[in-house]
Backbone as JSON, one array per atom type, in Angstrom:
{
  "sequence": "MSNDNILTFHGHVGTTVELREGAAVPWVLFRVASTPRQYDQATRTWRDLETTWMSVKAWRVLAQNAAESLTVGDPVVVIGTLRTESWTTKDGEPRESTVLEATLIAHDLGRGVTTFRRVDRQSAVPPASDGTVEALAELEGQTVAAPAA",
  "N": [[12.54, 264.28, 246.3], [11.26, 261.65, 244.36], [9.23, 261.46, 241.37], [8.2, 259.04, 240.72], [5.82, 256.35, 240.42], [5.14, 254.46, 243.05], [4.32, 251.19, 243.86], [2.6, 248.69, 245.69], [2.05, 245.36, 245.31], [0.21, 242.42, 245.65], [-0.17, 238.9, 245.39], [-0.37, 235.84, 243.56], [2.28, 233.98, 242.11], [2.19, 233.63, 238.68], [3.41, 232.75, 236.36], [6.32, 230.98, 235.13], [9.35, 231.8, 236.77], [11.89, 232.75, 235.17], [15.33, 232.98, 234.82], [17.14, 235.36, 232.99], [19.64, 236.64, 230.7], [20.88, 239.82, 230.03], [22.98, 241.69, 228.29], [25.03, 240.82, 230.02], [23.84, 241.2, 232.49], [21.81, 239.79, 234.87], [18.26, 239.15, 234.77], [14.72, 238.98, 235.43], [11.39, 238.32, 234.26], [8.14, 238.06, 235.06], [4.71, 237.01, 235.74], [2.2, 238.09, 238.02], [-0.74, 237.2, 239.69], [-3.66, 238.61, 241.07], [-6.48, 238.06, 242.91], [-9.18, 239.44, 244.21], [-11.45, 238.85, 246.97], [-14.89, 238.82, 247.87], [-17.37, 239.18, 250.35], [-20.59, 237.92, 250.19], [-23.44, 239.04, 251.46], [-26.1, 238.26, 251.12], [-26.08, 235.55, 250.23], [-24.38, 234.52, 252.03], [-21.76, 233.71, 251.46], [-18.38, 233.57, 250.17], [-17.14, 235.18, 247.26], [-15.16, 235.16, 244.31], [-13.68, 237.98, 242.77], [-12.88, 239.8, 239.74], [-9.77, 238.8, 238.31], [-6.65, 240.45, 238.55], [-3.83, 240.97, 236.6], [-0.32, 241.36, 236.78], [2.69, 242.28, 235.26], [5.94, 241.61, 236.33], [9.17, 242.84, 236.76], [12.56, 242.25, 237.48], [15.93, 243.0, 238.41], [19.41, 242.04, 238.39], [20.82, 240.96, 241.45], [18.4, 240.69, 242.86], [16.83, 239.58, 240.86], [18.16, 237.13, 240.42], [17.85, 235.9, 242.94], [15.05, 235.8, 243.07], [14.49, 234.05, 240.96], [15.58, 231.69, 241.95], [14.03, 231.28, 244.2], [11.23, 231.47, 243.82], [8.22, 229.86, 242.73], [5.61, 228.84, 240.46], [2.45, 229.69, 241.66], [3.21, 230.43, 244.21], [2.53, 232.59, 246.98], [3.06, 236.05, 246.9], [4.54, 239.28, 247.69], [5.09, 242.29, 246.12], [7.02, 245.16, 245.69], [7.5, 248.12, 243.91], [8.29, 250.18, 241.03], [6.08, 251.62, 238.7], [6.23, 251.12, 235.24], [6.06, 251.76, 231.7], [6.31, 249.67, 229.0], [7.07, 249.69, 225.6], [6.63, 248.39, 222.29], [6.93, 247.08, 218.92], [5.14, 244.79, 216.94], [5.96, 242.0, 214.72], [4.24, 242.37, 212.64], [4.01, 245.05, 212.54], [2.38, 246.28, 214.38], [1.74, 248.46, 217.05], [2.49, 247.95, 220.52], [1.86, 247.98, 224.04], [2.76, 247.6, 227.45], [2.18, 247.52, 230.92], [4.56, 247.44, 233.43], [5.73, 246.29, 236.53], [8.48, 247.35, 237.98], [10.48, 245.8, 240.04], [11.61, 246.51, 243.36], [11.57, 245.17, 245.64], [10.83, 241.85, 246.46], [8.93, 239.4, 247.98], [7.99, 236.42, 249.78], [4.61, 235.98, 250.81], [4.07, 236.01, 254.03], [1.79, 235.73, 255.47], [0.47, 233.68, 254.43], [1.95, 231.39, 254.6], [5.08, 229.72, 255.44], [8.59, 230.47, 255.1], [12.09, 229.97, 254.39], [15.07, 231.7, 255.09], [18.05, 232.18, 253.31], [21.21, 233.37, 253.11], [23.06, 234.64, 250.32], [26.05, 235.1, 248.39], [26.79, 237.24, 245.92], [28.32, 238.64, 242.98], [28.45, 242.02, 241.74], [27.22, 243.31, 238.59], [27.7, 244.84, 235.3], [25.7, 247.58, 234.05], [22.9, 246.99, 231.75], [23.11, 247.05, 228.13], [21.29, 246.34, 226.16], [18.35, 244.8, 227.03], [16.42, 242.83, 226.36], [13.74, 242.98, 227.06], [11.5, 243.56, 225.46], [11.1, 241.26, 223.84], [10.58, 239.38, 225.85], [8.25, 240.4, 227.09], [6.48, 240.18, 224.94], [6.5, 237.42, 224.64], [5.3, 236.66, 227.06], [2.77, 237.65, 226.61], [1.97, 236.19, 224.49], [2.76, 236.93, 221.92], [4.78, 237.41, 218.97], [7.71, 239.24, 218.22], [9.55, 241.83, 216.52], [12.68, 243.11, 217.24], [12.96, 246.53, 218.22], [14.44, 249.18, 216.28], [17.55, 250.56, 217.23]],
  "CA": [[11.65, 263.15, 246.17], [11.02, 261.24, 242.99], [7.85, 261.45, 240.91], [7.83, 257.69, 240.32], [4.66, 255.74, 241.05], [5.52, 253.28, 243.81], [3.14, 250.33, 244.01], [2.71, 247.41, 246.39], [1.14, 244.42, 244.65], [0.33, 241.08, 246.22], [-0.95, 237.89, 244.68], [0.3, 234.55, 243.39], [3.11, 233.88, 240.91], [1.37, 232.99, 237.65], [4.24, 232.19, 235.29], [7.64, 230.56, 235.57], [10.32, 232.87, 236.99], [13.06, 232.25, 234.44], [16.45, 233.92, 234.81], [17.62, 235.7, 231.64], [20.84, 237.48, 230.68], [20.82, 240.95, 229.12], [24.27, 242.39, 228.33], [25.73, 240.31, 231.2], [23.11, 241.51, 233.71], [20.67, 238.9, 234.99], [16.96, 239.75, 235.02], [13.55, 238.11, 235.29], [10.1, 238.94, 233.96], [7.1, 237.06, 235.32], [3.39, 237.58, 236.0], [1.57, 237.84, 239.31], [-2.2, 237.34, 239.63], [-4.32, 238.97, 242.32], [-7.93, 237.88, 242.8], [-9.83, 239.83, 245.46], [-12.66, 238.12, 247.33], [-15.92, 239.67, 248.48], [-18.38, 238.41, 251.06], [-21.95, 238.2, 249.74], [-24.33, 238.96, 252.62], [-27.35, 237.56, 250.78], [-25.88, 234.09, 250.17], [-23.45, 234.2, 253.12], [-20.62, 233.01, 250.89], [-17.36, 234.4, 249.55], [-17.02, 235.01, 245.81], [-13.99, 235.78, 243.7], [-13.89, 239.05, 241.82], [-12.01, 239.68, 238.55], [-8.33, 238.7, 238.56], [-5.77, 241.47, 237.98], [-2.51, 240.43, 236.3], [0.74, 242.36, 236.71], [4.02, 241.82, 234.86], [6.95, 242.05, 237.29], [10.53, 242.73, 236.24], [13.59, 242.49, 238.5], [17.29, 243.0, 237.89], [20.62, 241.69, 239.14], [20.74, 240.01, 242.57], [16.99, 240.44, 243.13], [16.38, 238.65, 239.82], [18.75, 235.81, 240.69], [17.21, 235.34, 244.12], [13.66, 235.49, 242.73], [14.48, 232.85, 240.11], [15.89, 230.53, 242.79], [13.12, 231.17, 245.34], [9.8, 231.5, 243.5], [7.63, 228.92, 241.78], [4.23, 229.16, 240.11], [1.51, 229.46, 242.74], [3.68, 231.02, 245.46], [1.99, 233.9, 247.34], [4.15, 237.02, 246.97], [4.33, 240.71, 247.81], [6.08, 242.96, 245.28], [7.03, 246.62, 245.76], [8.32, 248.63, 242.83], [7.91, 251.37, 240.26], [5.35, 251.33, 237.47], [6.85, 251.54, 233.98], [5.38, 251.33, 230.49], [7.22, 249.14, 227.97], [6.45, 249.78, 224.27], [7.33, 247.69, 221.22], [6.16, 246.87, 217.7], [5.14, 243.39, 216.53], [6.49, 241.75, 213.37], [3.25, 242.89, 211.7], [4.04, 246.51, 212.61], [1.38, 246.78, 215.32], [2.32, 248.95, 218.31], [2.02, 247.3, 221.74], [2.32, 248.55, 225.3], [2.47, 246.8, 228.63], [2.61, 248.11, 232.17], [5.44, 246.53, 234.14], [6.14, 246.71, 237.87], [9.92, 247.13, 238.12], [10.55, 245.49, 241.47], [12.72, 246.82, 244.25], [11.44, 244.19, 246.7], [9.95, 240.72, 246.21], [8.97, 238.53, 249.16], [6.86, 235.52, 250.01], [3.58, 236.51, 251.7], [4.15, 235.16, 255.22], [0.43, 235.54, 255.98], [-0.06, 232.49, 253.75], [2.82, 230.24, 254.8], [6.41, 230.01, 255.99], [9.71, 230.35, 254.18], [13.38, 229.96, 255.06], [16.0, 232.65, 254.51], [19.43, 231.72, 253.13], [22.02, 234.45, 252.54], [23.95, 234.25, 249.23], [27.03, 236.11, 248.05], [26.88, 237.38, 244.47], [29.07, 239.81, 242.55], [27.69, 242.98, 240.93], [27.51, 243.28, 237.16], [27.63, 246.1, 234.58], [24.34, 247.85, 233.57], [22.64, 246.44, 230.44], [23.0, 247.89, 226.94], [20.0, 245.9, 225.65], [17.96, 243.79, 228.01], [15.53, 241.8, 225.86], [12.41, 243.11, 227.66], [10.49, 243.53, 224.41], [10.83, 239.87, 223.48], [10.01, 238.69, 227.01], [6.86, 240.84, 227.23], [5.72, 239.58, 223.85], [6.37, 236.0, 224.97], [4.3, 236.56, 228.12], [1.46, 237.98, 226.07], [1.69, 235.31, 223.37], [3.05, 237.61, 220.66], [6.16, 237.39, 218.51], [8.05, 240.62, 217.88], [10.86, 242.19, 215.97], [13.3, 244.09, 218.14], [12.94, 247.87, 217.64], [15.74, 249.73, 215.89], [18.13, 251.37, 218.32]],
  "C": [[11.34, 262.89, 244.7], [9.53, 261.3, 242.64], [7.4, 260.08, 240.44], [6.59, 257.22, 241.07], [5.1, 254.46, 241.73], [4.25, 252.48, 244.1], [3.5, 249.1, 244.81], [1.64, 246.5, 245.8], [1.31, 243.06, 245.3], [-0.61, 240.14, 245.48], [-0.16, 236.6, 244.62], [1.09, 234.56, 242.08], [2.34, 233.07, 239.88], [2.15, 232.38, 236.51], [5.6, 231.8, 235.86], [8.57, 231.77, 235.69], [11.63, 232.37, 236.43], [14.14, 233.32, 234.37], [16.93, 234.11, 233.37], [18.86, 236.56, 231.77], [20.65, 238.57, 229.64], [22.09, 241.75, 229.26], [24.99, 242.09, 229.65], [25.06, 240.66, 232.53], [21.9, 240.57, 233.8], [19.38, 239.66, 235.3], [15.89, 238.7, 234.86], [12.34, 238.95, 234.93], [9.07, 237.84, 234.14], [5.79, 237.77, 235.65], [2.9, 237.16, 237.38], [0.08, 238.11, 239.16], [-2.74, 237.65, 241.01], [-5.82, 238.89, 242.11], [-8.57, 238.25, 244.13], [-11.1, 239.0, 245.7], [-13.61, 239.09, 248.03], [-16.96, 238.78, 249.15], [-19.76, 238.86, 250.61], [-22.89, 237.97, 250.92], [-25.58, 238.13, 252.34], [-27.18, 236.04, 250.8], [-24.97, 233.59, 251.28], [-22.29, 233.33, 252.63], [-19.63, 234.04, 250.34], [-17.39, 234.14, 248.05], [-15.8, 235.75, 245.31], [-14.41, 236.87, 242.73], [-12.91, 238.86, 240.67], [-10.53, 239.69, 238.94], [-7.59, 239.83, 237.84], [-4.4, 240.84, 237.8], [-1.51, 241.56, 236.2], [2.03, 241.68, 236.26], [5.02, 242.43, 235.83], [8.33, 241.81, 236.68], [11.5, 243.05, 237.37], [14.96, 242.31, 237.86], [18.28, 242.43, 238.89], [20.37, 240.67, 240.24], [19.29, 239.69, 242.9], [16.43, 239.45, 242.11], [16.89, 237.24, 240.08], [18.06, 235.15, 241.88], [15.75, 234.98, 243.85], [13.58, 234.2, 241.91], [14.75, 231.58, 240.93], [14.84, 230.28, 243.87], [11.66, 230.99, 244.98], [9.4, 230.42, 242.5], [6.19, 229.35, 241.53], [3.32, 228.77, 241.27], [1.93, 230.07, 244.07], [2.98, 232.35, 245.73], [3.13, 234.88, 247.55], [3.63, 238.43, 247.2], [5.45, 241.36, 247.01], [5.92, 244.47, 245.46], [7.95, 247.11, 244.65], [7.73, 249.86, 242.18], [7.19, 250.95, 238.99], [6.08, 251.92, 236.27], [5.99, 251.06, 232.82], [6.42, 250.9, 229.47], [6.45, 249.17, 226.65], [7.29, 249.03, 223.26], [6.39, 247.56, 220.03], [6.26, 245.4, 217.3], [5.76, 243.25, 215.15], [5.55, 242.31, 212.31], [3.16, 244.42, 211.73], [3.02, 247.11, 213.57], [2.06, 247.24, 216.61], [1.69, 248.24, 219.51], [2.59, 248.03, 222.94], [1.95, 247.6, 226.42], [2.98, 247.54, 229.86], [3.38, 247.07, 232.95], [5.76, 247.13, 235.51], [7.61, 246.35, 238.01], [10.22, 247.02, 239.61], [11.8, 246.0, 242.15], [12.71, 245.86, 245.43], [10.45, 243.11, 246.27], [10.07, 239.8, 247.42], [7.79, 237.58, 249.15], [5.9, 236.2, 250.98], [3.49, 235.58, 252.91], [2.8, 235.02, 255.93], [-0.19, 234.27, 255.41], [0.79, 231.25, 253.95], [4.15, 230.66, 255.38], [7.47, 229.82, 254.91], [11.0, 230.35, 255.0], [14.33, 230.89, 254.33], [17.4, 232.05, 254.46], [20.2, 232.84, 252.44], [22.92, 233.89, 251.44], [24.89, 235.41, 248.93], [27.18, 236.13, 246.53], [27.67, 238.64, 244.14], [28.19, 240.7, 241.7], [28.12, 242.9, 239.48], [27.35, 244.68, 236.57], [26.2, 246.32, 234.1], [24.14, 247.36, 232.13], [22.66, 247.47, 229.31], [21.65, 247.61, 226.29], [19.56, 244.73, 226.5], [17.0, 242.71, 227.52], [14.12, 241.86, 226.43], [11.31, 242.97, 226.62], [10.11, 242.1, 224.06], [10.15, 239.12, 224.62], [8.56, 239.1, 227.24], [5.98, 240.22, 226.16], [5.48, 238.1, 224.12], [5.31, 235.79, 226.03], [2.9, 236.78, 227.58], [1.13, 237.18, 224.81], [1.92, 235.92, 222.0], [4.49, 237.31, 220.26], [6.48, 238.79, 218.02], [9.37, 240.7, 217.17], [11.42, 243.24, 216.9], [13.29, 245.46, 217.47], [14.35, 248.32, 217.29], [16.25, 250.64, 216.99], [18.4, 252.77, 217.88]]
}
C-alpha cells in the first residue's frame, strides 16, 4: 500500500480548463472552489462559509477529456493525490502550492445531468519537463523563472 494522501474534493470549476503540452504529453491545471453551507438555527437561514480553493492537475487522456468536458462553474468531484509544487519567482522568492494530482474527475450528478461519449486516444511518452511551475504561477498571478534542472 502506498503512503500517498488520497483526497476526494468536490466543488465548482473556478478557472478555464486549458489543455497544455509538456514534452508531448497533454496536461491541464485548473482551480476548483468549494464553499460549504451551514444552517443558522437562530435566523433559520443558510449561510456560506469560507471558500476553499484547490489546484487540480491531470495528465494524458484524463487531461484531454477534462479540457473537452469542463467549463467554469461546472460542479465536479475530483479524486487524486496531494502533491506540493515548489518554484522560485523572478525576484528570487520561494513559492509553494498544494496540487491535487487527479486520477478521477467527474461531473457531480447530484447537481445536474451529463452525457457520456467514449473517445479513442493514443498514449504518449512521459514528460521531461511539464511546465507546472509556470502554470501554477499564472494561476496565482505571479510570473516566474523556470528553475535550473
